[in-house]
C-alpha positions as CSV (number, residue, x, y, z in Angstrom):
1,X,37.2,47.1,-54.7
2,X,33.3,46.1,-54.4
3,X,33.5,43.9,-51.3
4,X,35.9,46.8,-49.5
5,X,33.0,49.4,-50.1
6,X,30.4,46.5,-48.6
7,X,32.2,46.1,-45.6
8,X,33.1,50.1,-45.4
9,X,29.8,51.0,-45.4
10,X,27.9,48.5,-43.0
11,X,30.5,48.0,-40.4
12,X,31.6,49.8,-37.6
13,X,35.2,50.6,-36.2
14,X,36.6,49.7,-32.6
15,X,36.6,53.8,-32.1
16,X,32.7,53.7,-32.6
17,X,31.7,50.7,-30.9
18,X,33.8,51.8,-27.7
19,X,31.9,55.2,-27.6
20,X,28.4,53.5,-27.6
21,X,29.9,51.2,-24.6
22,X,31.5,54.2,-23.1
23,X,27.6,55.9,-23.1
24,X,25.5,52.7,-22.4
25,X,28.2,52.5,-19.0
26,X,27.5,55.9,-17.9
27,X,23.7,55.7,-18.3
28,X,23.8,52.5,-16.6
29,X,25.8,54.1,-13.7
30,X,23.0,56.6,-13.0
31,X,19.9,54.6,-13.2
32,X,21.4,51.7,-10.9
33,X,21.4,53.7,-7.8
34,X,18.3,54.9,-8.6
35,X,16.7,50.9,-9.1
36,X,18.4,49.9,-6.2
37,X,16.5,52.7,-4.4
38,X,13.2,51.7,-5.8
39,X,13.7,47.9,-5.2
40,X,14.1,49.1,-1.1
41,X,10.9,51.5,-1.6
42,X,9.0,48.1,-2.6
43,X,10.5,46.1,-0.1
44,X,9.7,49.4,2.8
45,X,5.8,49.0,1.3
46,X,6.0,45.1,1.7
47,X,7.0,45.5,5.5
48,X,4.2,48.6,6.2
49,X,1.5,46.0,4.8
50,X,2.7,43.3,7.3
51,X,2.9,45.9,10.0
52,X,-0.4,47.2,9.5
53,X,-2.1,43.4,9.6
54,X,-0.4,42.7,13.0
55,X,-1.7,46.3,14.3
56,X,-5.0,45.2,13.3
57,X,-4.4,41.4,14.9
58,X,-3.5,43.8,18.3
59,X,-6.3,45.4,18.0
60,X,-8.9,42.7,17.8
61,X,-7.1,41.3,20.6
62,X,-7.1,44.4,22.6
63,X,-11.0,44.1,22.3
64,X,-10.9,40.6,23.3
65,X,-8.8,40.2,26.2
66,X,-7.8,44.3,27.3
67,X,-4.0,43.4,26.5
68,X,-2.0,42.6,24.0
69,X,-0.4,39.5,23.0
70,X,3.2,39.1,23.2
71,X,4.1,36.6,21.0
72,X,2.9,35.7,17.5
73,X,1.4,32.9,18.1
74,X,-1.4,35.0,21.2
75,X,-2.8,36.7,17.4
76,X,-5.7,35.3,15.3
77,X,-3.7,35.9,12.2
78,X,0.1,35.8,12.3
79,X,2.4,35.0,9.5
80,X,3.2,31.4,8.5
81,X,6.1,30.2,10.9
82,X,5.8,33.0,13.7
83,X,6.2,32.2,17.2
84,X,7.5,34.3,20.2
85,X,8.1,38.0,19.7
86,X,10.3,37.6,16.6
87,X,9.0,36.9,12.9
88,X,11.9,36.7,9.9
89,X,9.8,37.2,6.7
90,X,13.0,35.5,4.2
91,X,15.0,33.1,5.3
92,X,14.3,30.6,8.5
93,X,11.1,32.2,10.3
94,X,12.5,31.8,14.0
95,X,16.5,33.4,12.9
96,X,16.1,34.9,9.9
97,X,19.1,32.4,8.6
98,X,19.7,32.3,4.8
99,X,17.4,35.4,4.2
100,X,17.5,39.2,3.2
101,X,14.1,40.6,4.5
102,X,13.0,42.1,7.6
103,X,13.1,40.8,11.6
104,X,9.6,41.9,13.1
105,X,9.5,42.0,16.2
106,X,6.5,43.1,18.9
107,X,7.2,45.1,22.5
108,X,4.8,46.0,24.7
109,X,5.6,49.3,26.3
110,X,3.0,49.9,28.8
111,X,-0.8,49.1,29.0
112,X,-1.9,51.6,25.9
113,X,1.3,52.0,24.7
114,X,3.1,49.4,22.8
115,X,4.3,48.9,19.2
116,X,5.4,46.8,16.2
117,X,9.1,47.0,14.7
118,X,10.4,45.9,11.0
119,X,14.5,46.4,11.4
120,X,15.9,45.3,7.8
121,X,18.3,42.2,8.0
122,X,20.7,40.1,6.5
123,X,21.0,36.3,7.5
124,X,19.2,37.6,11.3
125,X,21.6,40.5,11.4
126,X,20.1,44.3,11.5
127,X,23.5,46.0,10.5
128,X,24.9,43.4,8.2
129,X,27.8,44.5,5.8
130,X,26.2,44.4,2.9
131,X,23.4,46.1,3.5
132,X,23.7,49.6,1.9
133,X,20.2,50.8,3.1
134,X,20.2,50.2,7.5
135,X,16.7,51.6,8.8
136,X,13.7,50.6,11.1
137,X,10.0,51.0,10.6
138,X,7.9,51.1,13.8
139,X,4.5,51.7,14.3
140,X,2.4,52.0,17.6
141,X,-0.6,49.6,17.8
142,X,-3.2,52.5,18.8
143,X,-1.5,54.7,15.6
144,X,-1.6,55.0,12.3
145,X,1.5,56.4,11.7
146,X,5.1,54.6,10.8
147,X,8.2,55.9,11.9
148,X,10.8,55.6,9.9
149,X,14.7,55.1,11.3
150,X,17.5,55.9,9.6
151,X,20.9,53.6,10.7
152,X,22.8,55.0,8.2
153,X,23.0,57.3,5.7
154,X,21.7,55.7,2.5
155,X,18.7,54.6,5.4
156,X,18.3,58.3,6.2
157,X,18.0,59.3,2.9
158,X,15.6,56.5,2.1
159,X,13.5,57.6,5.4
160,X,13.8,61.7,4.3
161,X,12.1,59.7,1.2
162,X,9.6,57.6,3.0
163,X,8.4,60.7,4.9
164,X,8.2,63.0,2.4
165,X,10.7,65.5,3.7
166,X,13.6,67.0,1.9
167,X,16.5,66.5,4.6
168,X,17.3,63.4,5.5
169,X,17.3,63.0,9.3
170,X,17.9,59.8,12.1
171,X,13.8,59.9,12.8
172,X,10.5,61.1,10.6
173,X,7.1,59.8,10.3
174,X,5.4,59.1,7.0
175,X,2.9,62.2,8.1
176,X,5.7,63.9,7.3
177,X,7.3,65.2,10.2
178,X,11.1,65.0,11.3
179,X,11.4,63.5,14.9
180,X,9.9,60.8,14.4
181,X,5.9,60.0,14.7
182,X,3.9,60.6,18.0
183,X,2.9,58.7,20.7
184,X,-1.0,57.8,20.5
185,X,-1.2,59.1,23.8
186,X,0.3,62.4,22.9
187,X,-3.1,63.1,21.1
């Protein structure tokens, strides 16, 4: 009789354990989307930092030669293994194979308006099926703002958060405007 009272006081019933597991499952289901969004925001920060380094290197190149470099090898500072106009932050630096990061590309639009773009990729593919957030970041060499272009609904929501606006839109600027950032010559 004494053993029966001890086990009743110290143990849990199956129903009680199931309720606890259910509560933990509900809490995890509410927290995981915010966790994934926070991870993606940290990736965005990494891309913005890399883009800032490229922009500064391009500005130095322009001051030296009166033109922008067409490829990473023309810059005084570039990521390890970067050649040509494209660089992948994860996996193979030339193809992006085996990676889950960004494709950083250099683009010359005209003499004064050129840009660097960071597109979220998996295995070198910007719209890979496994990407929950599909978006691109764009920055002009002569500007300080970063545009965010959402390619799917989750990407638009992440861009709205990045730009500090309430309504998800396809394009926005980190200065708080929707529609993308102005060209540097628009000022």
